[in-house]
Structures are given as C-alpha cells and as structure tokens.
HTML snippet that shows the backbone in 3Dmol.js (N, CA, C, O; Angstrom):
<script src="https://3Dmol.org/build/3Dmol-min.js"></script>
<div id="view" style="width:600px;height:400px;position:relative"></div>
<script>
const pdb = `
ATOM      1  N   MET A   1      91.665 114.215  89.596  1.00  0.00           N
ATOM      2  CA  MET A   1      91.237 113.041  88.867  1.00  0.00           C
ATOM      3  C   MET A   1      90.279 112.266  89.771  1.00  0.00           C
ATOM      4  O   MET A   1      90.606 111.970  90.920  1.00  0.00           O
ATOM      5  N   ASP A   2      89.122 111.947  89.257  1.00  0.00           N
ATOM      6  CA  ASP A   2      88.148 111.227  90.055  1.00  0.00           C
ATOM      7  C   ASP A   2      88.098 109.755  89.654  1.00  0.00           C
ATOM      8  O   ASP A   2      88.722 109.337  88.679  1.00  0.00           O
ATOM      9  N   SER A   3      87.347 108.988  90.426  1.00  0.00           N
ATOM     10  CA  SER A   3      87.308 107.550  90.199  1.00  0.00           C
ATOM     11  C   SER A   3      86.675 107.191  88.863  1.00  0.00           C
ATOM     12  O   SER A   3      86.993 106.149  88.289  1.00  0.00           O
ATOM     13  N   LYS A   4      85.789 108.036  88.363  1.00  0.00           N
ATOM     14  CA  LYS A   4      85.159 107.759  87.065  1.00  0.00           C
ATOM     15  C   LYS A   4      86.203 107.783  85.941  1.00  0.00           C
ATOM     16  O   LYS A   4      86.179 106.942  85.043  1.00  0.00           O
ATOM     17  N   GLU A   5      87.105 108.744  86.001  1.00  0.00           N
ATOM     18  CA  GLU A   5      88.172 108.818  84.996  1.00  0.00           C
ATOM     19  C   GLU A   5      89.100 107.611  85.103  1.00  0.00           C
ATOM     20  O   GLU A   5      89.563 107.087  84.089  1.00  0.00           O
ATOM     21  N   LEU A   6      89.370 107.171  86.328  1.00  0.00           N
ATOM     22  CA  LEU A   6      90.246 106.016  86.515  1.00  0.00           C
ATOM     23  C   LEU A   6      89.600 104.744  85.976  1.00  0.00           C
ATOM     24  O   LEU A   6      90.293 103.880  85.438  1.00  0.00           O
ATOM     25  N   LYS A   7      88.293 104.620  86.113  1.00  0.00           N
ATOM     26  CA  LYS A   7      87.596 103.429  85.627  1.00  0.00           C
ATOM     27  C   LYS A   7      87.614 103.348  84.105  1.00  0.00           C
ATOM     28  O   LYS A   7      87.538 102.259  83.535  1.00  0.00           O
ATOM     29  N   ASP A   8      87.715 104.501  83.452  1.00  0.00           N
ATOM     30  CA  ASP A   8      87.725 104.523  81.990  1.00  0.00           C
ATOM     31  C   ASP A   8      89.089 104.177  81.391  1.00  0.00           C
ATOM     32  O   ASP A   8      89.178 103.859  80.205  1.00  0.00           O
ATOM     33  N   MET A   9      90.142 104.235  82.191  1.00  0.00           N
ATOM     34  CA  MET A   9      91.494 103.960  81.691  1.00  0.00           C
ATOM     35  C   MET A   9      91.771 102.467  81.696  1.00  0.00           C
ATOM     36  O   MET A   9      91.203 101.719  82.492  1.00  0.00           O
ATOM     37  N   ASP A  10      92.657 102.040  80.791  1.00  0.00           N
ATOM     38  CA  ASP A  10      93.074 100.647  80.819  1.00  0.00           C
ATOM     39  C   ASP A  10      94.239 100.494  81.797  1.00  0.00           C
ATOM     40  O   ASP A  10      94.779 101.480  82.298  1.00  0.00           O
ATOM     41  N   ILE A  11      94.613  99.248  82.056  1.00  0.00           N
ATOM     42  CA  ILE A  11      95.609  98.973  83.094  1.00  0.00           C
ATOM     43  C   ILE A  11      96.968  99.580  82.739  1.00  0.00           C
ATOM     44  O   ILE A  11      97.666 100.069  83.628  1.00  0.00           O
ATOM     45  N   ALA A  12      97.350  99.562  81.489  1.00  0.00           N
ATOM     46  CA  ALA A  12      98.645 100.124  81.081  1.00  0.00           C
ATOM     47  C   ALA A  12      98.704 101.623  81.373  1.00  0.00           C
ATOM     48  O   ALA A  12      99.716 102.128  81.859  1.00  0.00           O
ATOM     49  N   LYS A  13      97.618 102.327  81.073  1.00  0.00           N
ATOM     50  CA  LYS A  13      97.586 103.764  81.352  1.00  0.00           C
ATOM     51  C   LYS A  13      97.600 104.027  82.857  1.00  0.00           C
ATOM     52  O   LYS A  13      98.217 104.985  83.323  1.00  0.00           O
ATOM     53  N   LEU A  14      96.913 103.168  83.611  1.00  0.00           N
ATOM     54  CA  LEU A  14      96.914 103.323  85.069  1.00  0.00           C
ATOM     55  C   LEU A  14      98.313 103.131  85.642  1.00  0.00           C
ATOM     56  O   LEU A  14      98.733 103.869  86.533  1.00  0.00           O
ATOM     57  N   GLN A  15      99.023 102.148  85.131  1.00  0.00           N
ATOM     58  CA  GLN A  15     100.379 101.903  85.627  1.00  0.00           C
ATOM     59  C   GLN A  15     101.317 103.050  85.252  1.00  0.00           C
ATOM     60  O   GLN A  15     102.196 103.417  86.031  1.00  0.00           O
ATOM     61  N   LYS A  16     101.127 103.611  84.064  1.00  0.00           N
ATOM     62  CA  LYS A  16     101.933 104.757  83.656  1.00  0.00           C
ATOM     63  C   LYS A  16     101.626 105.966  84.541  1.00  0.00           C
ATOM     64  O   LYS A  16     102.535 106.675  84.974  1.00  0.00           O
ATOM     65  N   LEU A  17     100.347 106.192  84.803  1.00  0.00           N
ATOM     66  CA  LEU A  17      99.936 107.293  85.674  1.00  0.00           C
ATOM     67  C   LEU A  17     100.466 107.092  87.087  1.00  0.00           C
ATOM     68  O   LEU A  17     100.864 108.053  87.746  1.00  0.00           O
ATOM     69  N   LEU A  18     100.472 105.851  87.553  1.00  0.00           N
ATOM     70  CA  LEU A  18     100.997 105.537  88.878  1.00  0.00           C
ATOM     71  C   LEU A  18     102.479 105.884  88.979  1.00  0.00           C
ATOM     72  O   LEU A  18     102.920 106.458  89.975  1.00  0.00           O
ATOM     73  N   ALA A  19     103.238 105.538  87.958  1.00  0.00           N
ATOM     74  CA  ALA A  19     104.664 105.854  87.951  1.00  0.00           C
ATOM     75  C   ALA A  19     104.889 107.366  87.964  1.00  0.00           C
ATOM     76  O   ALA A  19     105.781 107.862  88.653  1.00  0.00           O
ATOM     77  N   GLU A  20     104.072 108.093  87.197  1.00  0.00           N
ATOM     78  CA  GLU A  20     104.191 109.556  87.172  1.00  0.00           C
ATOM     79  C   GLU A  20     103.887 110.162  88.535  1.00  0.00           C
ATOM     80  O   GLU A  20     104.597 111.054  89.002  1.00  0.00           O
ATOM     81  N   LYS A  21     102.830 109.672  89.166  1.00  0.00           N
ATOM     82  CA  LYS A  21     102.429 110.205  90.470  1.00  0.00           C
ATOM     83  C   LYS A  21     103.460 109.884  91.542  1.00  0.00           C
ATOM     84  O   LYS A  21     103.696 110.696  92.437  1.00  0.00           O
ATOM     85  N   ARG A  22     104.072 108.715  91.461  1.00  0.00           N
ATOM     86  CA  ARG A  22     105.111 108.362  92.435  1.00  0.00           C
ATOM     87  C   ARG A  22     106.335 109.262  92.264  1.00  0.00           C
ATOM     88  O   ARG A  22     106.944 109.676  93.250  1.00  0.00           O
ATOM     89  N   GLY A  23     106.690 109.562  91.029  1.00  0.00           N
ATOM     90  CA  GLY A  23     107.792 110.491  90.791  1.00  0.00           C
ATOM     91  C   GLY A  23     107.457 111.886  91.273  1.00  0.00           C
ATOM     92  O   GLY A  23     108.301 112.583  91.837  1.00  0.00           O
ATOM     93  N   GLU A  24     106.210 112.289  91.043  1.00  0.00           N
ATOM     94  CA  GLU A  24     105.745 113.597  91.509  1.00  0.00           C
ATOM     95  C   GLU A  24     105.794 113.678  93.038  1.00  0.00           C
ATOM     96  O   GLU A  24     106.183 114.702  93.600  1.00  0.00           O
ATOM     97  N   LEU A  25     105.395 112.592  93.701  1.00  0.00           N
ATOM     98  CA  LEU A  25     105.423 112.552  95.162  1.00  0.00           C
ATOM     99  C   LEU A  25     106.849 112.650  95.692  1.00  0.00           C
ATOM    100  O   LEU A  25     107.110 113.344  96.674  1.00  0.00           O
ATOM    101  N   GLN A  26     107.754 111.960  95.043  1.00  0.00           N
ATOM    102  CA  GLN A  26     109.158 112.020  95.456  1.00  0.00           C
ATOM    103  C   GLN A  26     109.693 113.441  95.323  1.00  0.00           C
ATOM    104  O   GLN A  26     110.383 113.931  96.216  1.00  0.00           O
ATOM    105  N   GLN A  27     109.382 114.097  94.222  1.00  0.00           N
ATOM    106  CA  GLN A  27     109.827 115.468  94.011  1.00  0.00           C
ATOM    107  C   GLN A  27     109.219 116.403  95.054  1.00  0.00           C
ATOM    108  O   GLN A  27     109.892 117.296  95.567  1.00  0.00           O
ATOM    109  N   GLN A  28     107.952 116.190  95.359  1.00  0.00           N
ATOM    110  CA  GLN A  28     107.301 117.027  96.369  1.00  0.00           C
ATOM    111  C   GLN A  28     107.950 116.849  97.734  1.00  0.00           C
ATOM    112  O   GLN A  28     108.116 117.816  98.478  1.00  0.00           O
ATOM    113  N   ARG A  29     108.315 115.622  98.063  1.00  0.00           N
ATOM    114  CA  ARG A  29     108.978 115.381  99.359  1.00  0.00           C
ATOM    115  C   ARG A  29     110.330 116.083  99.421  1.00  0.00           C
ATOM    116  O   ARG A  29     110.695 116.643 100.455  1.00  0.00           O
ATOM    117  N   PHE A  30     111.063 116.054  98.334  1.00  0.00           N
ATOM    118  CA  PHE A  30     112.337 116.772  98.293  1.00  0.00           C
ATOM    119  C   PHE A  30     112.109 118.274  98.439  1.00  0.00           C
ATOM    120  O   PHE A  30     112.845 118.956  99.153  1.00  0.00           O
ATOM    121  N   ASP A  31     111.096 118.776  97.764  1.00  0.00           N
ATOM    122  CA  ASP A  31     110.797 120.198  97.832  1.00  0.00           C
ATOM    123  C   ASP A  31     110.369 120.627  99.235  1.00  0.00           C
ATOM    124  O   ASP A  31     110.701 121.727  99.675  1.00  0.00           O
ATOM    125  N   VAL A  32     109.645 119.776  99.929  1.00  0.00           N
ATOM    126  CA  VAL A  32     109.265 120.082 101.307  1.00  0.00           C
ATOM    127  C   VAL A  32     110.506 120.117 102.191  1.00  0.00           C
ATOM    128  O   VAL A  32     110.644 120.992 103.046  1.00  0.00           O
ATOM    129  N   ALA A  33     111.400 119.166 101.981  1.00  0.00           N
ATOM    130  CA  ALA A  33     112.605 119.091 102.808  1.00  0.00           C
ATOM    131  C   ALA A  33     113.516 120.293 102.593  1.00  0.00           C
ATOM    132  O   ALA A  33     114.200 120.731 103.517  1.00  0.00           O
ATOM    133  N   THR A  34     113.525 120.823 101.381  1.00  0.00           N
ATOM    134  CA  THR A  34     114.401 121.968 101.090  1.00  0.00           C
ATOM    135  C   THR A  34     113.656 123.298 101.163  1.00  0.00           C
ATOM    136  O   THR A  34     114.189 124.343 100.789  1.00  0.00           O
ATOM    137  N   MET A  35     112.405 123.244 101.655  1.00  0.00           N
ATOM    138  CA  MET A  35     111.575 124.440 101.854  1.00  0.00           C
ATOM    139  C   MET A  35     111.227 125.149 100.546  1.00  0.00           C
ATOM    140  O   MET A  35     111.033 126.365 100.538  1.00  0.00           O
ATOM    141  N   LYS A  36     111.147 124.417  99.457  1.00  0.00           N
ATOM    142  CA  LYS A  36     110.759 124.998  98.166  1.00  0.00           C
ATOM    143  C   LYS A  36     109.254 124.916  97.943  1.00  0.00           C
ATOM    144  O   LYS A  36     108.687 125.706  97.189  1.00  0.00           O
ATOM    145  N   LEU A  37     108.614 123.958  98.599  1.00  0.00           N
ATOM    146  CA  LEU A  37     107.178 123.744  98.413  1.00  0.00           C
ATOM    147  C   LEU A  37     106.419 124.477  99.515  1.00  0.00           C
ATOM    148  O   LEU A  37     106.602 124.201 100.701  1.00  0.00           O
ATOM    149  N   THR A  38     105.568 125.411  99.106  1.00  0.00           N
ATOM    150  CA  THR A  38     104.821 126.174 100.106  1.00  0.00           C
ATOM    151  C   THR A  38     103.458 125.550 100.384  1.00  0.00           C
ATOM    152  O   THR A  38     102.918 125.716 101.478  1.00  0.00           O
ATOM    153  N   LYS A  39     102.893 124.837  99.417  1.00  0.00           N
ATOM    154  CA  LYS A  39     101.591 124.182  99.599  1.00  0.00           C
ATOM    155  C   LYS A  39     101.819 122.720  99.981  1.00  0.00           C
ATOM    156  O   LYS A  39     101.798 121.830  99.131  1.00  0.00           O
ATOM    157  N   VAL A  40     102.033 122.495 101.259  1.00  0.00           N
ATOM    158  CA  VAL A  40     102.395 121.171 101.754  1.00  0.00           C
ATOM    159  C   VAL A  40     101.244 120.177 101.597  1.00  0.00           C
ATOM    160  O   VAL A  40     101.480 118.971 101.529  1.00  0.00           O
ATOM    161  N   HIS A  41     100.013 120.662 101.539  1.00  0.00           N
ATOM    162  CA  HIS A  41      98.868 119.769 101.403  1.00  0.00           C
ATOM    163  C   HIS A  41      98.851 119.012 100.076  1.00  0.00           C
ATOM    164  O   HIS A  41      98.134 118.020  99.941  1.00  0.00           O
ATOM    165  N   THR A  42      99.619 119.462  99.116  1.00  0.00           N
ATOM    166  CA  THR A  42      99.665 118.754  97.833  1.00  0.00           C
ATOM    167  C   THR A  42     100.296 117.373  97.981  1.00  0.00           C
ATOM    168  O   THR A  42     100.014 116.475  97.187  1.00  0.00           O
ATOM    169  N   VAL A  43     101.150 117.196  98.995  1.00  0.00           N
ATOM    170  CA  VAL A  43     101.752 115.885  99.238  1.00  0.00           C
ATOM    171  C   VAL A  43     100.652 114.892  99.609  1.00  0.00           C
ATOM    172  O   VAL A  43     100.628 113.775  99.093  1.00  0.00           O
ATOM    173  N   ALA A  44      99.754 115.286 100.488  1.00  0.00           N
ATOM    174  CA  ALA A  44      98.654 114.407 100.897  1.00  0.00           C
ATOM    175  C   ALA A  44      97.718 114.123  99.731  1.00  0.00           C
ATOM    176  O   ALA A  44      97.223 113.004  99.592  1.00  0.00           O
ATOM    177  N   GLN A  45      97.474 115.115  98.900  1.00  0.00           N
ATOM    178  CA  GLN A  45      96.611 114.918  97.737  1.00  0.00           C
ATOM    179  C   GLN A  45      97.226 113.912  96.763  1.00  0.00           C
ATOM    180  O   GLN A  45      96.523 113.067  96.209  1.00  0.00           O
ATOM    181  N   THR A  46      98.531 114.008  96.562  1.00  0.00           N
ATOM    182  CA  THR A  46      99.215 113.088  95.655  1.00  0.00           C
ATOM    183  C   THR A  46      99.179 111.670  96.219  1.00  0.00           C
ATOM    184  O   THR A  46      98.971 110.710  95.478  1.00  0.00           O
ATOM    185  N   ARG A  47      99.381 111.540  97.529  1.00  0.00           N
ATOM    186  CA  ARG A  47      99.306 110.217  98.158  1.00  0.00           C
ATOM    187  C   ARG A  47      97.912 109.619  98.000  1.00  0.00           C
ATOM    188  O   ARG A  47      97.775 108.417  97.774  1.00  0.00           O
ATOM    189  N   LYS A  48      96.894 110.435  98.114  1.00  0.00           N
ATOM    190  CA  LYS A  48      95.518 109.975  97.946  1.00  0.00           C
ATOM    191  C   LYS A  48      95.283 109.513  96.515  1.00  0.00           C
ATOM    192  O   LYS A  48      94.634 108.490  96.295  1.00  0.00           O
ATOM    193  N   GLN A  49      95.802 110.256  95.541  1.00  0.00           N
ATOM    194  CA  GLN A  49      95.647 109.865  94.146  1.00  0.00           C
ATOM    195  C   GLN A  49      96.343 108.543  93.867  1.00  0.00           C
ATOM    196  O   GLN A  49      95.819 107.708  93.130  1.00  0.00           O
ATOM    197  N   ILE A  50      97.519 108.349  94.451  1.00  0.00           N
ATOM    198  CA  ILE A  50      98.252 107.090  94.283  1.00  0.00           C
ATOM    199  C   ILE A  50      97.434 105.938  94.858  1.00  0.00           C
ATOM    200  O   ILE A  50      97.349 104.872  94.248  1.00  0.00           O
ATOM    201  N   ALA A  51      96.838 106.144  96.015  1.00  0.00           N
ATOM    202  CA  ALA A  51      96.018 105.103  96.629  1.00  0.00           C
ATOM    203  C   ALA A  51      94.809 104.771  95.768  1.00  0.00           C
ATOM    204  O   ALA A  51      94.434 103.604  95.653  1.00  0.00           O
ATOM    205  N   GLN A  52      94.199 105.772  95.168  1.00  0.00           N
ATOM    206  CA  GLN A  52      93.043 105.532  94.303  1.00  0.00           C
ATOM    207  C   GLN A  52      93.438 104.741  93.062  1.00  0.00           C
ATOM    208  O   GLN A  52      92.707 103.852  92.626  1.00  0.00           O
ATOM    209  N   ILE A  53      94.586 105.064  92.501  1.00  0.00           N
ATOM    210  CA  ILE A  53      95.069 104.336  91.318  1.00  0.00           C
ATOM    211  C   ILE A  53      95.367 102.886  91.683  1.00  0.00           C
ATOM    212  O   ILE A  53      94.990 101.968  90.954  1.00  0.00           O
ATOM    213  N   LEU A  54      96.047 102.679  92.815  1.00  0.00           N
ATOM    214  CA  LEU A  54      96.370 101.321  93.248  1.00  0.00           C
ATOM    215  C   LEU A  54      95.107 100.510  93.531  1.00  0.00           C
ATOM    216  O   LEU A  54      95.054  99.316  93.236  1.00  0.00           O
ATOM    217  N   THR A  55      94.108 101.146  94.091  1.00  0.00           N
ATOM    218  CA  THR A  55      92.844 100.469  94.362  1.00  0.00           C
ATOM    219  C   THR A  55      92.181 100.021  93.069  1.00  0.00           C
ATOM    220  O   THR A  55      91.676  98.902  92.977  1.00  0.00           O
ATOM    221  N   GLU A  56      92.182 100.888  92.081  1.00  0.00           N
ATOM    222  CA  GLU A  56      91.561 100.535  90.794  1.00  0.00           C
ATOM    223  C   GLU A  56      92.320  99.395  90.119  1.00  0.00           C
ATOM    224  O   GLU A  56      91.703  98.498  89.545  1.00  0.00           O
ATOM    225  N   ILE A  57      93.649  99.422  90.180  1.00  0.00           N
ATOM    226  CA  ILE A  57      94.451  98.339  89.594  1.00  0.00           C
ATOM    227  C   ILE A  57      94.155  97.024  90.313  1.00  0.00           C
ATOM    228  O   ILE A  57      94.009  95.984  89.670  1.00  0.00           O
ATOM    229  N   THR A  58      94.068  97.064  91.634  1.00  0.00           N
ATOM    230  CA  THR A  58      93.789  95.856  92.413  1.00  0.00           C
ATOM    231  C   THR A  58      92.408  95.309  92.101  1.00  0.00           C
ATOM    232  O   THR A  58      92.239  94.096  91.978  1.00  0.00           O
ATOM    233  N   LYS A  59      91.419  96.181  91.969  1.00  0.00           N
ATOM    234  CA  LYS A  59      90.070  95.736  91.622  1.00  0.00           C
ATOM    235  C   LYS A  59      90.070  94.990  90.296  1.00  0.00           C
ATOM    236  O   LYS A  59      89.439  93.942  90.162  1.00  0.00           O
ATOM    237  N   ARG A  60      90.767  95.526  89.341  1.00  0.00           N
ATOM    238  CA  ARG A  60      90.788  94.895  88.012  1.00  0.00           C
ATOM    239  C   ARG A  60      91.525  93.572  88.030  1.00  0.00           C
ATOM    240  O   ARG A  60      91.097  92.608  87.395  1.00  0.00           O
ATOM    241  N   ASN A  61      92.643  93.521  88.762  1.00  0.00           N
ATOM    242  CA  ASN A  61      93.405  92.267  88.837  1.00  0.00           C
ATOM    243  C   ASN A  61      92.605  91.179  89.531  1.00  0.00           C
ATOM    244  O   ASN A  61      92.642  90.024  89.106  1.00  0.00           O
ATOM    245  N   THR A  62      91.884  91.522  90.589  1.00  0.00           N
ATOM    246  CA  THR A  62      91.102  90.505  91.283  1.00  0.00           C
ATOM    247  C   THR A  62      89.910  90.067  90.446  1.00  0.00           C
ATOM    248  O   THR A  62      89.527  88.898  90.477  1.00  0.00           O
ATOM    249  N   SER A  63      89.324  90.988  89.702  1.00  0.00           N
ATOM    250  CA  SER A  63      88.196  90.594  88.856  1.00  0.00           C
ATOM    251  C   SER A  63      88.658  89.691  87.716  1.00  0.00           C
ATOM    252  O   SER A  63      87.935  88.782  87.310  1.00  0.00           O
ATOM    253  N   LEU A  64      89.864  89.941  87.198  1.00  0.00           N
ATOM    254  CA  LEU A  64      90.391  89.084  86.142  1.00  0.00           C
ATOM    255  C   LEU A  64      90.708  87.691  86.693  1.00  0.00           C
ATOM    256  O   LEU A  64      90.488  86.688  86.014  1.00  0.00           O
ATOM    257  N   ASN A  65      91.221  87.633  87.914  1.00  0.00           N
ATOM    258  CA  ASN A  65      91.538  86.335  88.519  1.00  0.00           C
ATOM    259  C   ASN A  65      90.270  85.556  88.854  1.00  0.00           C
ATOM    260  O   ASN A  65      90.258  84.329  88.755  1.00  0.00           O
ATOM    261  N   ASN A  66      89.218  86.240  89.244  1.00  0.00           N
ATOM    262  CA  ASN A  66      87.965  85.568  89.565  1.00  0.00           C
ATOM    263  C   ASN A  66      87.267  85.021  88.332  1.00  0.00           C
ATOM    264  O   ASN A  66      86.561  84.015  88.406  1.00  0.00           O
ATOM    265  N   GLN A  67      87.463  85.682  87.199  1.00  0.00           N
ATOM    266  CA  GLN A  67      86.828  85.219  85.964  1.00  0.00           C
ATOM    267  C   GLN A  67      87.522  84.005  85.380  1.00  0.00           C
ATOM    268  O   GLN A  67      86.901  83.202  84.685  1.00  0.00           O
ATOM    269  N   ALA A  68      88.790  83.873  85.657  1.00  0.00           N
ATOM    270  CA  ALA A  68      89.569  82.764  85.062  1.00  0.00           C
ATOM    271  C   ALA A  68      89.333  81.451  85.759  1.00  0.00           C
ATOM    272  O   ALA A  68      89.914  80.435  85.376  1.00  0.00           O
TER     273      ALA A  68
END
`;
const viewer = $3Dmol.createViewer("view");
viewer.addModel(pdb, "pdb");
viewer.setStyle({}, {cartoon: {color: "spectrum"}});
viewer.zoomTo();
viewer.render();
</script>
C-alpha cells in the first residue's frame, strides 16, 4: 500500500486499516516467537505500514485543527 492509496481513504477507513495491521503485527510477532514465520522481514514491513497510516491520520488531524 502506497501513500497515494492512503491519501484517498477517509479517516474511518484508515483507523480500521490501522487496527487490522496492528492485529497482523501481533500475530506475526507470535509466529516469529514460535518459529512459524519464515519471512521475518514481513514484521518490519508491517511496522512501516503502521507508521505510514499513523502519519496520514496525524496529518489530517492537524490540518483539521488548523482550519478551525
């Protein structure tokens, strides 16, 4: 998912996607701990996606506060 797709989503969808990614990250961490996950780099990718989503949410919240 790239930043262009994130910019097209509304805040509710971003928050839903954030919750999904956080659950996915938790599952990946459990899988790494139990040696079920062989592609460990996916954990870093998921963390990066979470950071991108949080950044987009923060940008929108600050822009809404500045307009008010």
